[in-house]
C-alpha positions in Angstrom: -5.7 92.9 39.0 -7.8 95.4 37.2 -6.9 98.4 39.5 -3.2 98.0 38.7 -3.9 98.1 34.9 -6.4 100.9 34.4 -6.4 104.1 36.5 -10.0 104.8 35.7 -11.1 102.5 38.4 -10.2 105.3 40.8 -8.8 103.1 43.5 -11.7 100.7 44.0 -12.4 97.6 42.0 -15.4 95.4 42.9 -14.6 92.2 44.9 -15.5 89.7 42.2 -13.0 91.3 39.9 -10.2 91.6 42.4 -10.6 88.0 43.6 -11.9 86.2 40.5 -9.5 83.3 41.0 -10.4 82.7 44.7 -12.6 79.8 45.6 -13.8 80.7 49.2 -14.5 77.8 51.5 -16.7 77.5 54.6 -20.3 77.2 55.6 -21.8 79.9 53.5 -25.4 78.8 54.2 -24.9 79.7 57.8 -23.0 82.9 57.0 -25.7 84.2 54.6 -28.5 83.2 57.0 -26.9 85.3 59.7 -26.0 88.2 57.3 -29.5 88.2 55.7 -31.2 88.7 59.1 -28.7 91.3 60.3 -29.0 93.4 57.1 -32.7 93.2 57.1 -32.7 94.6 60.6 -30.3 97.3 59.6 -32.6 98.7 56.9 -36.0 97.8 58.3 -35.4 100.0 61.3 -33.0 102.3 59.4 -30.3 101.9 62.0 -27.8 103.3 59.5 -29.9 106.5 58.9 -29.6 106.5 55.1 -32.1 107.6 52.4 -33.8 104.2 52.0 -35.4 105.0 48.6 -32.1 106.0 47.2 -29.8 103.4 48.7 -31.0 100.4 46.7 -30.4 102.1 43.3 -27.0 103.3 44.6 -26.1 99.8 45.6 -27.1 98.5 42.1 -24.8 101.1 40.5 -21.9 100.5 42.9 -21.9 96.7 42.2 -22.0 97.2 38.4 -25.5 95.8 38.6 -24.5 92.5 40.2 -27.2 93.5 42.7 -30.5 94.3 41.0 -32.9 96.5 43.0 -36.6 95.7 42.8 -38.5 98.9 43.4 -41.7 97.0 44.1 -40.2 95.9 47.4 -38.8 97.7 50.4 -35.0 97.9 50.7 -34.9 95.6 53.7 -36.8 92.9 51.8 -34.6 93.3 48.7 -31.5 92.8 50.8 -32.9 90.0 52.9 -34.0 88.1 49.8 -30.7 88.6 48.0 -28.6 87.2 50.8 -31.0 84.5 51.8 -29.1 81.1 51.6 -32.2 79.4 50.0 -32.1 82.0 47.2 -28.4 81.4 46.8 -29.0 77.7 46.4 -31.8 78.2 43.9 -29.7 80.5 41.8 -26.9 78.0 41.6 -29.3 75.2 40.6 -31.0 77.4 38.0 -27.5 78.2 36.5 -26.8 74.5 36.2 -30.0 73.9 34.1 -28.9 76.6 31.7 -25.6 74.8 31.0 -25.0 73.4 27.5 -24.7 69.9 29.0 -28.3 70.1 30.3 -29.7 71.8 27.2 -28.2 69.2 24.9 -29.5 66.4 27.1 -33.0 67.9 27.2 -33.1 68.5 23.5 -32.1 64.9 22.8 -34.9 63.7 25.2 -37.4 65.9 23.4 -36.4 64.4 20.0 -36.8 60.9 21.4 -40.3 61.8 22.6 -41.2 63.3 19.3 -40.1 60.2 17.4 -42.0 57.9 19.8 -45.2 59.9 19.2 -44.6 59.8 15.5 -44.2 56.0 15.5 -47.0 55.4 18.0 -49.8 57.8 17.3 -52.9 57.9 19.5 -56.1 56.1 18.4 -58.2 57.9 15.7 -60.4 60.6 17.1 -57.9 61.7 19.7 -56.0 64.3 17.7 -54.7 66.8 20.3 -51.5 64.9 21.0 -50.9 63.3 17.6 -47.6 64.2 16.0 -48.2 64.5 12.2 -49.8 62.0 9.9 -49.6 58.2 10.0 -46.3 57.2 8.5 -45.9 55.1 5.4 -43.9 51.8 5.8 -40.6 53.2 4.3 -40.9 56.3 6.5 -41.5 54.1 9.6 -38.3 52.2 8.9 -36.3 55.4 8.7 -38.0 56.8 11.9 -37.1 53.7 13.8 -33.5 54.1 12.8 -33.6 57.7 13.8 -35.2 56.8 17.1 -32.5 54.2 17.9 -29.8 56.8 17.1 -31.4 59.5 19.2 -32.0 57.1 22.1 -28.2 56.3 22.1 -27.4 60.0 21.9 -29.8 60.9 24.6 -28.4 58.3 27.0 -24.8 59.5 26.3 -25.7 63.2 26.8 -27.8 62.4 30.0 -24.9 60.4 31.4 -22.5 63.2 30.7 -24.8 65.8 32.3 -25.3 63.6 35.3 -21.6 63.0 35.7 -20.7 66.7 35.7 -23.7 68.1 37.4 -22.2 68.3 41.0 -19.0 69.9 39.8 -20.9 72.4 37.6 -23.3 73.2 40.5 -20.3 73.8 42.8 -18.8 76.2 40.2 -22.0 78.1 39.8 -22.5 78.2 43.6 -19.1 79.7 44.0 -19.8 82.3 41.4 -23.0 83.3 43.2 -21.1 83.5 46.5 -18.6 85.9 44.9 -21.4 88.0 43.6 -22.8 88.3 47.2 -19.4 89.1 48.7 -19.1 91.8 46.0 -22.5 93.3 47.1 -21.6 93.0 50.8 -18.4 94.9 50.3 -20.0 97.5 48.1 -22.8 97.9 50.7 -20.1 98.5 53.4 -18.4 101.0 51.1 -21.6 103.0 50.7 -22.8 103.1 54.4 -21.8 106.1 56.5 -18.9 105.0 58.7 -18.3 107.4 61.5 -21.0 105.9 63.8 -21.1 103.4 66.6 -23.6 101.1 64.8 -21.1 100.8 61.9 -18.4 99.3 64.1 -21.1 97.0 65.6 -22.1 95.8 62.1 -18.5 95.0 61.2 -18.0 93.2 64.4 -21.1 91.1 63.7 -20.1 90.2 60.2 -16.6 89.2 61.4 -18.3 87.0 64.0 -20.5 85.4 61.3 -17.4 84.7 59.2 -15.6 83.1 62.2 -18.7 81.0 63.1 -19.0 79.7 59.6 -15.3 78.9 59.3 -14.8 81.2 56.3 -11.3 82.4 55.9 -12.2 86.0 55.1 -11.9 89.1 57.1 -12.8 92.8 56.8 -9.9 95.1 56.5 -10.5 98.8 57.5 -7.0 100.3 57.2 -5.8 101.9 54.0 -7.1 104.5 51.6 -10.1 102.5 50.4 -12.0 100.8 53.2 -13.5 98.5 54.1 -12.3 95.6 52.0 -13.1 91.9 52.3 -9.8 90.1 52.1 -8.6 86.5 52.6 -7.6 86.0 56.2 -3.9 85.5 55.4 -3.7 88.4 53.0 -2.6 91.2 55.4 0.6 89.4 56.4 1.3 88.1 53.0 0.6 91.5 51.6 3.1 93.1 54.0 5.8 90.4 53.5 5.4 89.6 49.8 3.9 92.5 48.0 4.9 95.6 49.9 8.5 94.7 50.6 9.7 92.4 47.9 7.8 92.8 44.7 8.5 96.5 43.9 12.2 95.8 44.0 11.9 92.6 42.0 9.8 94.3 39.3 12.6 96.9 38.7 15.4 94.3 38.2 13.8 90.9 37.6 10.2 91.4 36.4 9.7 87.8 35.4 10.7 86.5 38.8 8.3 89.1 40.4 5.4 87.8 38.2 6.1 84.2 39.2 6.0 85.0 42.9 2.8 87.0 42.4 1.3 84.0 40.8 2.5 81.8 43.7 0.9 84.2 46.1 -2.5 84.1 44.4 -2.3 80.3 44.0 -1.9 80.1 47.8 -4.9 82.3 48.4 -7.2 80.3 46.2 -6.2 77.0 47.8 -4.2 75.4 45.1 -2.2 72.2 46.1 0.6 73.4 48.3 3.3 71.2 47.0 3.1 72.6 43.5 3.0 76.2 44.9 6.2 75.7 46.8 8.0 73.9 44.0 7.2 76.7 41.5 8.1 79.5 44.0 11.4 77.9 44.8 12.2 77.5 41.1 11.7 81.3 40.9 14.0 81.8 43.8 16.6 79.5 42.2 16.3 81.4 38.9 16.6 84.7 40.7 20.0 83.5 42.0 21.0 82.4 38.5 20.0 85.8 37.1 22.0 87.6 39.8 25.1 85.4 39.5 25.0 84.8 35.8 25.5 81.1 36.5 22.7 79.1 35.0 23.8 76.0 36.8 23.4 77.6 40.2 21.7 75.5 42.9 21.4 76.1 46.6 24.2 73.9 47.7 27.4 74.5 49.7 29.6 74.9 46.7 27.5 77.5 44.9 26.7 79.5 48.0 30.3 79.7 49.1 31.3 80.8 45.6 28.7 83.5 45.1 27.4 84.4 48.5 30.4 83.7 50.8 29.7 86.7 53.0 26.5 85.2 54.3 26.8 83.4 57.6 27.2 79.7 57.5 23.9 79.1 59.3 22.1 81.1 56.6 23.8 78.8 54.0 22.4 75.9 55.9 18.9 77.5 56.0 18.9 78.0 52.3 20.1 74.4 51.6 17.4 73.1 53.9 14.7 75.2 52.3 15.7 73.6 49.0 15.3 70.3 50.7 11.6 70.9 51.3 10.8 70.4 47.7 8.4 67.5 47.7 8.0 66.4 44.1 8.6 62.7 44.5 9.8 62.3 41.0 12.5 64.9 41.3 13.6 64.6 44.9 12.1 61.3 46.3 10.5 63.1 49.2 6.9 63.6 50.4 5.4 67.0 50.1 5.4 69.3 53.2 2.0 69.4 54.9 -0.4 72.0 53.5 -0.3 74.1 56.7 3.5 74.5 56.3 3.2 75.9 52.7 2.3 79.4 53.8 5.4 79.6 56.1 7.6 78.2 53.3 6.4 80.7 50.8 7.2 83.5 53.2 10.6 81.9 53.7 11.2 81.9 50.0 10.2 85.6 49.8 12.5 86.5 52.7 15.3 84.6 51.0 14.7 86.6 47.8 15.0 89.8 49.9 18.2 88.5 51.3 19.7 87.9 47.9 18.6 91.4 46.7 20.2 92.9 49.8 23.5 91.1 49.2 26.2 93.6 48.3 27.0 93.2 44.6 30.6 92.8 43.7 31.7 91.8 47.2 33.1 88.4 46.1 
């Protein structure tokens, strides 16, 4: 994260930079429809009692110009238009048309049209649409070959553009969603907070998120508030980041980085089986780093040799945790269901804490 690298951020990094790898899911058309109307009301009647002529430029600055304020419109219209779901859809579609796949296909189509005009000029006397002089025989032969070549290229490029359009549109749509979440969070940062209407606004936005089945929440605790966070982040933050990682980074920085990666992969919705497998490999390697035994695995023999002071039931828990690995090629088992992965990742992190707490030299 940028705020852990460069102190000049001053404690607050815009949402799209903190969560660049997250692909939020849910009904954003519904969410932004509700939000657009609610924020229009907020500024139209100035419920928040801010300086309306100044707030728009302030929001533009706060978002690093992700939001662009149009000073020919009132603030409420600016905000309503920006969060309007139809505008979101239009922006995503426009982004698709600017992709190289679309540009190359359109350029090839244009070249085909030009060659067709060259080979089939309009009758004499109609000169406005003619493309150059009438061709000599040898030039016509070359133009026909060029036309056949460009027609093949145009078909290939158009097929490629058509095949990838939906995926590209989804990617651009997700980027535009992230921009609007950035603007929403920055807007909430700028608004005065010690008022009854502010709590009412947060309540409404949380309701819109719940109604739209979007797994995001607004966190208001901590030094910099409010923050829009993944719904599972507070518990994972407390269990994974705050307790485990500072200790891991001191003694085993590679293992810490691996578990940070697993944590973020979980938040962005990566396939759960691979998250668990990689996280458990990190736990296994942590045990090897601690014991110095690069052949360590979580079985009865190794646990009794290196961690004999742990209760037998904990040994069984660790062995069974290992048994959840679901890569069929390696273990011949189906992957655990996706809803279990979050629990299993927490179990891995708790197991890592257990190993770190184990009294060294007690064997």
